[in-house]
MARGUBA-448376 format. One record per residue: x, y, z of N, C-alpha, C, O in turn. Coordinates in Angstrom, 1 decimal. Layout:
N
(atom (X; Y; Z); (X; Y; Z); (X; Y; Z); (X; Y; Z))
...
This chain:
201
(atom (-60.3; -15.0; -49.4); (-59.5; -15.8; -50.3); (-59.7; -17.3; -50.0); (-59.9; -17.7; -48.9))
(atom (-59.6; -18.2; -51.1); (-59.8; -19.6; -50.8); (-58.6; -20.2; -50.1); (-57.4; -19.8; -50.4))
(atom (-58.8; -21.1; -49.3); (-57.7; -21.9; -48.7); (-57.3; -23.0; -49.6); (-58.2; -23.7; -50.1))
(atom (-56.0; -23.3; -49.8); (-55.6; -24.4; -50.6); (-56.0; -25.7; -49.9); (-55.8; -25.9; -48.7))
(atom (-56.6; -26.6; -50.7); (-57.0; -27.9; -50.1); (-55.8; -28.7; -49.8); (-54.9; -28.8; -50.6))
(atom (-55.8; -29.4; -48.7); (-54.6; -29.8; -48.1); (-54.0; -31.2; -48.4); (-52.8; -31.3; -48.4))
(atom (-54.8; -32.2; -48.7); (-54.3; -33.5; -48.9); (-54.2; -33.8; -50.4); (-55.2; -33.7; -51.1))
(atom (-53.0; -34.2; -50.8); (-52.7; -34.4; -52.2); (-52.5; -35.9; -52.5); (-51.6; -36.5; -51.8))
(atom (-53.3; -36.4; -53.4); (-53.1; -37.8; -53.8); (-52.6; -37.8; -55.2); (-53.2; -37.2; -56.1))
(atom (-51.5; -38.6; -55.5); (-51.0; -38.6; -56.8); (-51.8; -39.6; -57.7); (-51.9; -40.8; -57.3))
(atom (-52.3; -39.1; -58.8); (-53.0; -39.9; -59.7); (-52.2; -40.2; -60.9); (-51.0; -39.8; -60.9))
(atom (-52.7; -40.8; -61.9); (-52.0; -41.0; -63.2); (-51.5; -39.7; -63.8); (-52.3; -38.8; -63.9))
(atom (-50.3; -39.7; -64.2); (-49.7; -38.5; -64.9); (-50.0; -38.5; -66.4); (-49.7; -37.6; -67.1))
(atom (-50.5; -39.7; -66.9); (-50.6; -39.8; -68.4); (-52.0; -39.4; -68.9); (-52.1; -39.0; -70.0))
(atom (-53.0; -39.6; -68.1); (-54.4; -39.3; -68.5); (-55.1; -38.5; -67.5); (-54.8; -38.7; -66.3))
(atom (-56.0; -37.6; -67.8); (-56.7; -36.8; -66.9); (-57.9; -37.6; -66.4); (-58.5; -38.4; -67.1))
(atom (-58.2; -37.5; -65.0); (-59.4; -38.1; -64.5); (-60.6; -37.3; -64.9); (-60.4; -36.1; -65.3))
(atom (-61.8; -37.9; -64.8); (-63.0; -37.1; -65.1); (-64.1; -37.5; -64.2); (-64.1; -38.7; -63.6))
(atom (-65.0; -36.6; -63.9); (-66.1; -36.9; -63.1); (-67.2; -37.6; -63.9); (-67.1; -37.7; -65.1))
(atom (-68.3; -38.0; -63.2); (-69.4; -38.7; -64.0); (-70.0; -37.9; -65.1); (-70.5; -38.4; -66.1))
(atom (-69.9; -36.5; -65.0); (-70.4; -35.7; -66.1); (-69.4; -35.4; -67.2); (-69.7; -34.7; -68.1))
(atom (-68.2; -36.0; -67.0); (-67.2; -35.8; -68.1); (-66.3; -34.6; -68.0); (-65.6; -34.3; -68.9))
(atom (-66.3; -33.9; -66.8); (-65.4; -32.8; -66.7); (-64.0; -33.3; -66.4); (-63.8; -34.3; -65.7))
(atom (-63.0; -32.6; -67.0); (-61.6; -33.0; -66.9); (-61.0; -32.3; -65.7); (-61.3; -31.2; -65.4))
(atom (-60.0; -33.0; -65.1); (-59.3; -32.5; -64.0); (-57.9; -32.8; -64.1); (-57.4; -33.6; -64.9))
(atom (-57.1; -32.0; -63.3); (-55.6; -32.2; -63.4); (-55.3; -33.6; -63.0); (-55.8; -34.1; -62.1))
(atom (-54.4; -34.2; -63.8); (-54.1; -35.7; -63.6); (-53.4; -36.0; -62.3); (-53.4; -37.1; -61.9))
(atom (-52.7; -35.0; -61.6); (-51.9; -35.4; -60.5); (-52.3; -34.7; -59.2); (-51.6; -34.9; -58.2))
(atom (-53.4; -34.0; -59.2); (-53.8; -33.3; -58.0); (-55.2; -33.8; -57.6); (-56.2; -33.6; -58.3))
(atom (-55.3; -34.4; -56.4); (-56.6; -34.7; -55.8); (-56.5; -34.2; -54.4); (-55.7; -34.7; -53.6))
(atom (-57.5; -33.4; -54.0); (-57.4; -32.7; -52.8); (-58.6; -33.0; -51.9); (-59.7; -33.1; -52.4))
(atom (-58.3; -33.2; -50.6); (-59.4; -33.4; -49.7); (-59.7; -32.2; -48.9); (-58.8; -31.4; -48.5))
(atom (-61.0; -31.9; -48.7); (-61.4; -30.7; -48.1); (-60.8; -30.6; -46.6); (-60.8; -31.6; -45.9))
(atom (-60.4; -29.4; -46.3); (-59.8; -29.2; -45.0); (-60.8; -29.3; -43.8); (-60.4; -29.6; -42.7))
(atom (-62.0; -29.1; -44.1); (-63.0; -29.0; -43.1); (-63.5; -30.4; -42.6); (-64.4; -30.5; -41.8))
(atom (-62.9; -31.5; -43.1); (-63.2; -32.8; -42.7); (-64.3; -33.5; -43.5); (-64.7; -34.5; -43.2))
(atom (-64.7; -32.8; -44.6); (-65.7; -33.4; -45.5); (-65.2; -34.7; -46.0); (-64.1; -34.9; -46.4))
(atom (-66.1; -35.7; -46.0); (-65.7; -37.0; -46.4); (-65.5; -37.2; -48.0); (-64.9; -38.1; -48.4))
(atom (-66.1; -36.2; -48.7); (-66.0; -36.3; -50.2); (-64.8; -35.6; -50.7); (-64.4; -34.5; -50.2))
(atom (-64.1; -36.3; -51.6); (-62.9; -35.7; -52.2); (-63.4; -34.7; -53.2); (-64.4; -34.8; -53.9))
(atom (-62.6; -33.7; -53.4); (-62.9; -32.6; -54.4); (-61.7; -32.5; -55.4); (-60.5; -32.4; -54.9))
(atom (-62.0; -32.6; -56.6); (-61.0; -32.5; -57.6); (-60.9; -31.1; -58.2); (-61.9; -30.4; -58.5))
(atom (-59.6; -30.6; -58.2); (-59.4; -29.2; -58.8); (-59.5; -29.3; -60.3); (-58.6; -30.0; -60.9))
(atom (-60.4; -28.6; -60.9); (-60.7; -28.8; -62.3); (-59.6; -28.1; -63.2); (-59.2; -27.0; -62.9))
(atom (-59.1; -28.9; -64.1); (-58.1; -28.3; -65.1); (-58.8; -27.4; -66.1); (-59.8; -27.7; -66.6))
(atom (-58.2; -26.2; -66.3); (-58.8; -25.2; -67.2); (-58.6; -25.5; -68.7); (-57.7; -24.8; -69.3))
(atom (-59.3; -26.5; -69.2); (-59.1; -26.8; -70.6); (-59.3; -25.6; -71.5); (-58.6; -25.5; -72.5))
(atom (-60.2; -24.8; -71.2); (-60.5; -23.7; -72.1); (-59.3; -22.7; -72.2); (-59.1; -22.1; -73.2))
(atom (-58.5; -22.7; -71.2); (-57.3; -21.9; -71.2); (-56.1; -22.5; -71.9); (-55.4; -21.9; -72.7))
(atom (-55.9; -23.8; -71.7); (-54.7; -24.4; -72.2); (-54.8; -25.4; -73.3); (-53.8; -25.9; -73.8))
(atom (-56.0; -25.8; -73.7); (-56.2; -26.7; -74.8); (-56.3; -26.1; -76.2); (-56.4; -26.8; -77.2))
(atom (-56.3; -24.8; -76.2); (-56.4; -24.1; -77.5); (-55.5; -22.9; -77.6); (-55.4; -22.1; -76.6))
(atom (-54.7; -22.8; -78.7); (-53.9; -21.6; -78.8); (-54.9; -20.5; -79.4); (-56.0; -20.8; -79.7))
(atom (-54.4; -19.3; -79.5); (-55.2; -18.2; -79.9); (-55.9; -18.4; -81.3); (-57.1; -18.1; -81.4))
(atom (-55.2; -19.0; -82.2); (-55.7; -19.2; -83.6); (-56.9; -20.2; -83.6); (-57.7; -20.1; -84.6))
(atom (-57.0; -21.0; -82.6); (-58.0; -22.1; -82.6); (-59.1; -21.8; -81.6); (-60.0; -22.7; -81.5))
(atom (-59.1; -20.7; -81.0); (-60.2; -20.3; -80.0); (-61.5; -20.1; -80.8); (-61.5; -19.5; -81.9))
(atom (-62.6; -20.6; -80.2); (-63.9; -20.4; -80.8); (-64.3; -18.9; -80.6); (-63.8; -18.3; -79.6))
(atom (-65.1; -18.3; -81.4); (-65.4; -16.9; -81.3); (-65.9; -16.5; -79.9); (-65.5; -15.4; -79.4))
(atom (-66.7; -17.3; -79.3); (-67.3; -16.9; -78.0); (-66.2; -16.8; -76.9); (-66.1; -15.9; -76.1))
(atom (-65.3; -17.8; -76.9); (-64.2; -17.8; -75.9); (-63.2; -16.7; -76.2); (-62.7; -16.1; -75.3))
(atom (-62.9; -16.5; -77.5); (-62.0; -15.4; -77.8); (-62.6; -14.1; -77.3); (-61.8; -13.2; -76.9))
(atom (-63.9; -13.9; -77.5); (-64.5; -12.6; -77.0); (-64.3; -12.5; -75.5); (-64.0; -11.4; -75.0))
(atom (-64.5; -13.6; -74.8); (-64.3; -13.5; -73.3); (-62.8; -13.2; -73.0); (-62.5; -12.3; -72.2))
(atom (-61.9; -13.8; -73.8); (-60.5; -13.5; -73.5); (-60.1; -12.1; -73.8); (-59.4; -11.4; -73.1))
(atom (-60.7; -11.6; -74.9); (-60.4; -10.2; -75.3); (-61.0; -9.2; -74.2); (-60.4; -8.1; -74.0))
(atom (-62.1; -9.6; -73.6); (-62.6; -8.7; -72.6); (-61.7; -8.6; -71.4); (-61.8; -7.7; -70.6))
(atom (-60.9; -9.7; -71.2); (-59.9; -9.7; -70.1); (-58.5; -9.2; -70.6); (-57.5; -9.4; -69.9))
(atom (-58.5; -8.6; -71.8); (-57.3; -7.9; -72.3); (-56.3; -8.8; -72.8); (-55.1; -8.5; -72.9))
(atom (-56.6; -10.1; -73.1); (-55.7; -11.0; -73.7); (-55.5; -10.6; -75.2); (-56.4; -10.1; -75.8))
(atom (-54.3; -10.9; -75.7); (-54.0; -10.8; -77.1); (-53.4; -12.1; -77.5); (-53.1; -12.9; -76.7))
(atom (-53.1; -12.2; -78.8); (-52.5; -13.5; -79.2); (-51.2; -13.8; -78.5); (-51.0; -14.9; -77.9))
(atom (-50.2; -12.8; -78.4); (-49.0; -13.1; -77.7); (-49.2; -13.4; -76.2); (-48.5; -14.4; -75.7))
(atom (-50.1; -12.7; -75.5); (-50.2; -13.0; -74.1); (-51.1; -14.3; -73.8); (-51.0; -14.9; -72.8))
(atom (-51.9; -14.7; -74.8); (-52.6; -15.9; -74.6); (-51.7; -17.1; -74.9); (-51.8; -18.1; -74.2))
(atom (-50.9; -17.0; -75.9); (-50.1; -18.1; -76.3); (-48.8; -18.3; -75.5); (-48.1; -19.3; -75.6))
(atom (-48.5; -17.3; -74.6); (-47.4; -17.5; -73.6); (-48.0; -17.4; -72.2); (-48.4; -16.3; -71.8))
(atom (-48.1; -18.5; -71.6); (-48.7; -18.6; -70.3); (-48.0; -17.6; -69.3); (-46.8; -17.5; -69.3))
(atom (-48.9; -17.0; -68.5); (-48.4; -16.0; -67.4); (-47.8; -14.7; -68.0); (-47.2; -14.0; -67.2))
(atom (-48.0; -14.4; -69.2); (-47.5; -13.2; -69.8); (-48.6; -12.1; -69.8); (-48.3; -10.9; -69.9))
(atom (-49.8; -12.5; -69.6); (-50.9; -11.5; -69.6); (-51.0; -10.8; -68.2); (-50.9; -11.5; -67.2))
(atom (-51.2; -9.5; -68.2); (-51.3; -8.8; -67.0); (-52.4; -9.4; -66.1); (-52.3; -9.4; -64.9))
(atom (-53.5; -9.8; -66.7); (-54.6; -10.3; -66.0); (-54.2; -11.5; -65.2); (-54.9; -11.8; -64.2))
(atom (-53.3; -12.3; -65.7); (-52.9; -13.5; -65.0); (-52.0; -13.3; -63.8); (-51.7; -14.2; -63.1))
(atom (-51.6; -12.1; -63.6); (-50.8; -11.7; -62.4); (-51.8; -11.4; -61.2); (-51.3; -11.2; -60.1))
(atom (-53.1; -11.4; -61.5); (-54.1; -11.0; -60.5); (-54.8; -12.2; -60.0); (-55.1; -13.1; -60.8))
(atom (-55.2; -12.2; -58.7); (-56.0; -13.3; -58.1); (-57.4; -13.1; -58.7); (-57.8; -12.0; -59.2))
(atom (-58.2; -14.2; -58.6); (-59.6; -14.2; -59.1); (-60.4; -13.0; -58.6); (-61.0; -12.3; -59.4))
(atom (-60.4; -12.8; -57.3); (-61.2; -11.8; -56.8); (-60.8; -10.4; -57.3); (-61.7; -9.5; -57.5))
(atom (-59.6; -10.2; -57.5); (-59.1; -8.9; -58.1); (-59.6; -8.7; -59.5); (-60.0; -7.6; -59.9))
(atom (-59.6; -9.8; -60.3); (-60.1; -9.7; -61.7); (-61.6; -9.4; -61.7); (-62.0; -8.6; -62.5))
(atom (-62.3; -10.1; -60.8); (-63.8; -9.9; -60.8); (-64.1; -8.4; -60.4); (-65.0; -7.8; -61.0))
(atom (-63.3; -7.9; -59.4); (-63.5; -6.5; -59.1); (-63.2; -5.6; -60.3); (-63.9; -4.6; -60.5))
(atom (-62.1; -5.9; -61.0); (-61.8; -5.1; -62.2); (-62.9; -5.1; -63.2); (-63.1; -4.1; -63.9))
(atom (-63.6; -6.2; -63.3); (-64.6; -6.4; -64.3); (-66.0; -5.9; -63.7); (-67.0; -6.2; -64.3))
(atom (-66.0; -5.1; -62.7); (-67.2; -4.6; -62.1); (-68.1; -5.6; -61.4); (-69.3; -5.4; -61.4))
(atom (-67.5; -6.7; -60.9); (-68.2; -7.7; -60.2); (-68.7; -8.8; -61.2); (-69.4; -9.7; -60.7))
(atom (-68.4; -8.7; -62.4); (-68.9; -9.7; -63.4); (-67.9; -10.8; -63.6); (-66.7; -10.5; -64.1))
(atom (-68.2; -12.0; -63.3); (-67.2; -13.1; -63.4); (-67.4; -14.0; -64.6); (-66.8; -15.0; -64.8))
(atom (-68.3; -13.5; -65.5); (-68.6; -14.3; -66.7); (-67.4; -14.7; -67.5); (-67.2; -15.9; -67.9))
(atom (-66.6; -13.7; -67.9); (-65.4; -14.0; -68.7); (-64.4; -14.9; -68.1); (-63.9; -15.8; -68.7))
(atom (-64.1; -14.6; -66.8); (-63.0; -15.3; -66.1); (-63.5; -16.8; -65.9); (-62.7; -17.7; -65.9))
(atom (-64.8; -16.9; -65.6); (-65.3; -18.3; -65.4); (-65.4; -19.1; -66.7); (-65.3; -20.3; -66.7))
(atom (-65.6; -18.4; -67.8); (-65.5; -19.1; -69.1); (-64.1; -19.7; -69.4); (-64.0; -20.7; -70.1))
(atom (-63.1; -19.0; -68.9); (-61.7; -19.4; -69.1); (-61.3; -20.4; -68.0); (-60.6; -21.4; -68.4))
(atom (-61.6; -20.2; -66.8); (-61.0; -20.9; -65.7); (-62.1; -21.6; -64.8); (-61.7; -22.3; -63.8))
(atom (-63.3; -21.5; -65.1); (-64.4; -22.3; -64.4); (-64.7; -21.7; -63.0); (-65.9; -21.5; -62.7))
(atom (-63.7; -21.5; -62.2); (-64.0; -21.0; -60.8); (-62.8; -20.4; -60.2); (-61.7; -20.4; -60.8))
(atom (-62.9; -19.9; -59.0); (-61.9; -19.2; -58.3); (-60.7; -20.1; -58.0); (-59.5; -19.7; -58.2))
(atom (-60.9; -21.3; -57.5); (-59.8; -22.2; -57.1); (-59.0; -22.5; -58.3); (-57.7; -22.6; -58.2))
(atom (-59.6; -22.8; -59.5); (-58.9; -23.1; -60.7); (-58.0; -22.0; -61.2); (-56.9; -22.1; -61.5))
(atom (-58.6; -20.8; -61.2); (-57.9; -19.6; -61.7); (-56.7; -19.4; -60.8); (-55.6; -19.2; -61.3))
(atom (-56.9; -19.3; -59.5); (-55.8; -18.9; -58.6); (-54.7; -19.9; -58.6); (-53.5; -19.5; -58.4))
(atom (-55.0; -21.2; -58.8); (-53.9; -22.2; -58.8); (-53.3; -22.3; -60.2); (-52.1; -22.1; -60.4))
(atom (-54.1; -22.7; -61.2); (-53.6; -23.0; -62.5); (-53.1; -21.8; -63.3); (-52.2; -21.9; -64.1))
(atom (-53.8; -20.7; -63.1); (-53.5; -19.6; -64.0); (-52.7; -18.5; -63.3); (-51.8; -17.9; -63.9))
(atom (-53.1; -18.2; -62.1); (-52.3; -17.2; -61.3); (-51.2; -17.8; -60.5); (-50.2; -17.1; -60.2))
(atom (-51.3; -19.1; -60.2); (-50.3; -19.7; -59.4); (-50.0; -19.0; -58.1); (-48.9; -19.0; -57.5))
(atom (-51.0; -18.3; -57.6); (-51.0; -17.6; -56.3); (-50.1; -16.4; -56.3); (-49.8; -15.8; -55.3))
(atom (-49.7; -16.0; -57.5); (-48.8; -14.8; -57.6); (-49.6; -13.5; -57.2); (-48.9; -12.6; -56.7))
(atom (-50.9; -13.5; -57.3); (-51.7; -12.3; -56.9); (-52.0; -12.3; -55.5); (-52.7; -11.3; -55.0))
(atom (-51.5; -13.2; -54.7); (-51.8; -13.2; -53.2); (-50.8; -12.4; -52.5); (-49.6; -12.4; -52.8))
(atom (-51.2; -11.8; -51.4); (-50.3; -11.1; -50.5); (-49.6; -12.2; -49.7); (-50.1; -13.3; -49.6))
(atom (-48.5; -11.9; -49.1); (-47.7; -12.9; -48.3); (-48.5; -13.5; -47.2); (-48.5; -14.7; -46.9))
(atom (-49.3; -12.6; -46.5); (-50.1; -13.1; -45.3); (-51.1; -14.1; -45.8); (-51.5; -15.0; -45.1))
(atom (-51.6; -14.0; -47.0); (-52.6; -14.9; -47.6); (-51.9; -16.2; -47.9); (-52.4; -17.3; -47.8))
(atom (-50.6; -16.2; -48.4); (-49.8; -17.4; -48.7); (-49.6; -18.1; -47.4); (-49.8; -19.3; -47.4))
(atom (-49.3; -17.4; -46.3); (-49.0; -18.0; -45.1); (-50.2; -18.7; -44.5); (-50.1; -19.7; -43.7))
(atom (-51.4; -18.3; -44.9); (-52.6; -18.9; -44.4); (-52.9; -20.3; -45.1); (-53.8; -21.0; -44.7))
(atom (-52.2; -20.6; -46.2); (-52.3; -21.8; -46.9); (-51.1; -22.7; -46.7); (-50.1; -22.6; -47.4))
(atom (-51.1; -23.6; -45.7); (-49.9; -24.3; -45.3); (-49.1; -25.0; -46.4); (-47.9; -25.0; -46.5))
(atom (-49.9; -25.7; -47.3); (-49.2; -26.5; -48.3); (-48.6; -25.5; -49.4); (-47.4; -25.8; -49.8))
(atom (-49.2; -24.5; -49.7); (-48.7; -23.5; -50.7); (-47.5; -22.8; -50.0); (-46.4; -22.6; -50.7))
(atom (-47.7; -22.4; -48.8); (-46.6; -21.7; -48.1); (-45.4; -22.6; -48.0); (-44.2; -22.1; -48.1))
(atom (-45.6; -23.9; -47.7); (-44.5; -24.8; -47.6); (-43.7; -25.0; -48.9); (-42.5; -25.0; -48.9))
(atom (-44.5; -25.0; -50.0); (-43.8; -25.1; -51.3); (-43.0; -23.9; -51.6); (-41.9; -24.0; -52.0))
(atom (-43.6; -22.7; -51.5); (-43.0; -21.5; -51.8); (-41.8; -21.1; -50.9); (-40.8; -20.7; -51.3))
(atom (-42.0; -21.3; -49.6); (-41.1; -20.8; -48.6); (-40.0; -21.9; -48.4); (-38.8; -21.6; -48.5))
(atom (-40.4; -23.1; -48.1); (-39.5; -24.1; -47.6); (-38.7; -24.8; -48.8); (-37.6; -25.2; -48.6))
(atom (-39.4; -24.9; -49.9); (-38.8; -25.6; -51.0); (-38.2; -24.6; -52.0); (-37.0; -24.7; -52.4))
(atom (-38.9; -23.6; -52.4); (-38.5; -22.7; -53.4); (-37.6; -21.6; -52.8); (-36.7; -21.0; -53.5))
(atom (-37.7; -21.3; -51.6); (-36.9; -20.3; -50.9); (-37.4; -18.9; -50.9); (-36.7; -17.9; -50.7))
(atom (-38.7; -18.7; -51.2); (-39.3; -17.4; -51.2); (-39.4; -16.9; -49.7); (-39.6; -17.7; -48.8))
(atom (-39.2; -15.6; -49.5); (-39.3; -14.9; -48.3); (-40.4; -13.8; -48.5); (-40.7; -13.5; -49.6))
(atom (-40.9; -13.2; -47.4); (-41.8; -12.2; -47.5); (-41.2; -11.0; -48.3); (-41.9; -10.4; -49.1))
(atom (-40.0; -10.7; -48.0); (-39.3; -9.5; -48.7); (-39.2; -9.8; -50.2); (-39.4; -8.9; -51.0))
(atom (-38.8; -11.0; -50.5); (-38.6; -11.3; -52.0); (-40.0; -11.3; -52.6); (-40.1; -10.8; -53.7))
(atom (-41.0; -11.8; -52.0); (-42.4; -11.9; -52.5); (-42.9; -10.5; -52.8); (-43.6; -10.2; -53.8))
(atom (-42.6; -9.6; -51.9); (-43.1; -8.2; -52.0); (-42.1; -7.3; -52.8); (-42.4; -6.1; -52.9))
(atom (-41.1; -7.9; -53.4); (-40.2; -7.1; -54.3); (-39.2; -6.3; -53.6); (-38.6; -5.4; -54.3))
(atom (-38.9; -6.5; -52.3); (-37.9; -5.7; -51.7); (-36.6; -6.4; -51.5); (-35.7; -5.9; -50.8))
(atom (-36.5; -7.6; -52.0); (-35.3; -8.5; -52.0); (-35.3; -9.3; -53.2); (-36.4; -9.5; -53.8))
(atom (-34.2; -9.8; -53.6); (-34.1; -10.6; -54.9); (-34.9; -11.9; -54.7); (-35.0; -12.4; -53.6))
(atom (-35.4; -12.4; -55.9); (-36.1; -13.6; -55.9); (-35.2; -14.8; -55.6); (-34.0; -14.6; -55.8))
(atom (-35.7; -15.9; -55.2); (-34.8; -17.1; -54.9); (-34.1; -17.6; -56.2); (-34.6; -17.4; -57.3))
(atom (-33.0; -18.3; -56.0); (-32.2; -18.8; -57.1); (-33.0; -19.8; -58.0); (-32.7; -19.9; -59.2))
(atom (-34.0; -20.4; -57.5); (-34.8; -21.4; -58.2); (-35.4; -20.7; -59.4); (-35.7; -21.4; -60.4))
(atom (-35.7; -19.4; -59.4); (-36.3; -18.8; -60.5); (-35.4; -18.8; -61.8); (-36.0; -18.6; -62.9))
(atom (-34.2; -19.1; -61.6); (-33.3; -19.2; -62.8); (-33.1; -20.6; -63.3); (-32.4; -20.8; -64.3))
(atom (-33.7; -21.6; -62.7); (-33.6; -23.0; -63.1); (-34.6; -23.3; -64.2); (-35.7; -22.8; -64.2))
(atom (-34.2; -24.2; -65.1); (-35.1; -24.8; -66.0); (-35.7; -26.0; -65.3); (-35.2; -26.5; -64.3))
(atom (-36.8; -26.5; -65.9); (-37.5; -27.7; -65.3); (-36.6; -28.9; -65.1); (-36.6; -29.5; -64.1))
(atom (-35.8; -29.1; -66.1); (-34.9; -30.3; -66.1); (-33.9; -30.2; -64.9); (-33.4; -31.3; -64.5))
(atom (-33.6; -29.0; -64.4); (-32.7; -28.8; -63.3); (-33.4; -29.0; -62.0); (-32.7; -29.0; -60.9))
(atom (-34.7; -29.0; -61.9); (-35.4; -29.1; -60.6); (-35.2; -30.5; -60.0); (-35.2; -31.5; -60.7))
(atom (-35.1; -30.5; -58.7); (-35.1; -31.8; -58.0); (-36.6; -32.4; -57.9); (-37.5; -31.7; -58.3))
(atom (-36.7; -33.6; -57.5); (-38.0; -34.2; -57.4); (-38.8; -33.4; -56.4); (-40.0; -33.2; -56.6))
(atom (-38.2; -33.0; -55.3); (-39.0; -32.2; -54.3); (-39.4; -30.9; -54.9); (-40.5; -30.4; -54.6))
(atom (-38.6; -30.3; -55.7); (-39.0; -29.0; -56.3); (-40.1; -29.2; -57.3); (-41.0; -28.3; -57.4))
(atom (-40.1; -30.3; -58.0); (-41.2; -30.5; -59.0); (-42.5; -30.8; -58.2); (-43.5; -30.4; -58.7))
(atom (-42.4; -31.5; -57.1); (-43.6; -31.7; -56.3); (-44.2; -30.3; -55.8); (-45.4; -30.1; -55.7))
(atom (-43.2; -29.4; -55.4); (-43.7; -28.1; -54.9); (-44.3; -27.3; -56.1); (-45.3; -26.6; -55.9))
(atom (-43.7; -27.4; -57.3); (-44.3; -26.8; -58.5); (-45.7; -27.3; -58.7); (-46.6; -26.6; -59.1))
(atom (-45.9; -28.6; -58.6); (-47.2; -29.2; -58.7); (-48.2; -28.6; -57.7); (-49.4; -28.5; -58.1))
(atom (-47.8; -28.3; -56.5); (-48.6; -27.8; -55.5); (-49.2; -26.4; -55.9); (-50.4; -26.1; -55.5))
(atom (-48.5; -25.7; -56.8); (-49.1; -24.4; -57.2); (-49.4; -24.5; -58.7); (-49.5; -23.5; -59.5))
(atom (-49.7; -25.7; -59.2); (-50.3; -26.0; -60.5); (-49.3; -25.6; -61.6); (-49.8; -25.0; -62.6))
(atom (-48.1; -25.8; -61.5); (-47.1; -25.5; -62.5); (-46.6; -26.8; -63.1); (-46.1; -27.7; -62.3))
(atom (-46.6; -27.0; -64.4); (-46.0; -28.1; -65.0); (-44.8; -27.7; -65.8); (-44.4; -26.5; -65.8))
(atom (-44.2; -28.7; -66.5); (-43.0; -28.4; -67.2); (-43.1; -27.3; -68.3); (-42.3; -26.4; -68.3))
(atom (-44.2; -27.3; -69.1); (-44.4; -26.3; -70.1); (-44.6; -25.0; -69.5); (-44.0; -24.0; -70.0))
(atom (-45.3; -24.9; -68.4); (-45.5; -23.6; -67.8); (-44.2; -23.0; -67.2); (-43.9; -21.9; -67.4))
(atom (-43.5; -23.9; -66.5); (-42.3; -23.5; -65.9); (-41.2; -23.0; -66.9); (-40.6; -21.9; -66.6))
(atom (-41.1; -23.7; -68.0); (-40.1; -23.3; -69.0); (-40.6; -22.3; -70.0); (-39.9; -21.9; -70.9))
(atom (-41.9; -21.8; -69.9); (-42.4; -20.8; -70.8); (-42.5; -21.2; -72.2); (-42.3; -20.5; -73.1))
(atom (-42.9; -22.5; -72.4); (-43.1; -23.0; -73.7); (-44.4; -22.4; -74.4); (-45.4; -22.4; -73.7))
(atom (-44.3; -21.9; -75.6); (-45.5; -21.3; -76.2); (-46.6; -22.3; -76.3); (-46.4; -23.5; -76.6))
(atom (-47.8; -21.8; -76.1); (-49.0; -22.7; -76.1); (-49.1; -23.5; -77.3); (-49.5; -24.7; -77.2))
(atom (-48.9; -23.0; -78.5); (-49.0; -23.9; -79.7); (-48.2; -25.1; -79.7); (-48.5; -26.1; -80.3))
(atom (-47.1; -25.1; -78.9); (-46.2; -26.3; -78.8); (-46.7; -27.3; -77.8); (-46.2; -28.4; -77.7))
(atom (-47.7; -26.9; -77.0); (-48.3; -27.8; -76.0); (-49.2; -28.8; -76.7); (-49.4; -29.9; -76.3))
(atom (-49.8; -28.4; -77.8); (-50.9; -29.1; -78.4); (-50.4; -30.0; -79.5); (-49.8; -29.5; -80.5))
(atom (-50.6; -31.3; -79.3); (-50.1; -32.2; -80.3); (-50.9; -32.1; -81.6); (-52.1; -32.0; -81.5))
(atom (-50.2; -32.1; -82.7); (-51.0; -32.1; -84.0); (-51.8; -33.3; -84.2); (-51.4; -34.4; -83.7))
(atom (-52.9; -33.2; -84.9); (-53.8; -34.4; -85.1); (-53.0; -35.4; -85.9); (-52.3; -35.1; -86.9))
(atom (-53.2; -36.7; -85.6); (-52.5; -37.7; -86.3); (-53.0; -37.8; -87.7); (-54.2; -37.7; -88.0))
(atom (-52.2; -38.0; -88.7); (-52.6; -38.2; -90.1); (-52.2; -39.6; -90.5); (-51.1; -40.1; -90.2))
(atom (-53.0; -40.1; -91.4); (-52.8; -41.4; -91.9); (-51.9; -41.4; -93.1); (-52.0; -40.5; -94.0))
(atom (-51.0; -42.3; -93.2); (-50.1; -42.4; -94.4); (-51.0; -42.8; -95.6); (-51.8; -43.7; -95.5))
(atom (-50.8; -42.2; -96.7); (-51.6; -42.7; -97.9); (-51.3; -44.1; -98.2); (-50.1; -44.6; -98.1))
(atom (-52.3; -44.8; -98.7); (-52.1; -46.3; -99.0); (-52.0; -46.4; -100.5); (-51.9; -47.6; -101.0))
């Protein structure tokens, strides 16, 4: 399993950063490699997953989504698809070792596991191996191993709306790639701003 990259630098929340090739990245997460690499690595935002509702998917991407058992309701409501409860490696195993479809949607393992799975598909010992993620889930959200494994009730934060979260809790949500729309279960069509129209002259 991938280790969560440890150092977070807050960038602009209003616009996404991009690399020289024009790839888009999450606007608030910039992570430095744990192994001491001098180069910063940006966790790529999965535009293919969140920039299009089901009705506007191009045929090739929709075919990939359907091969992962997405339907319109489960695509348009984030985290409602069974496939999104699984970590990247589990999905690839389910697909017979073929990562073509999942990579079309999420680009790579790190992006899928953070932005789409939010580490829900990880075992607790894997969570504990990622200090930043473990700190967010355990120390801020109040998850325990028993609750994570379903043998105890989930923490009270699960009943909160985004507006009720403290600044610390929102930072912890950011650590597992959850934003306001994801947290509150806003349907994907409402994430996408309609194209501006000019008033007739």
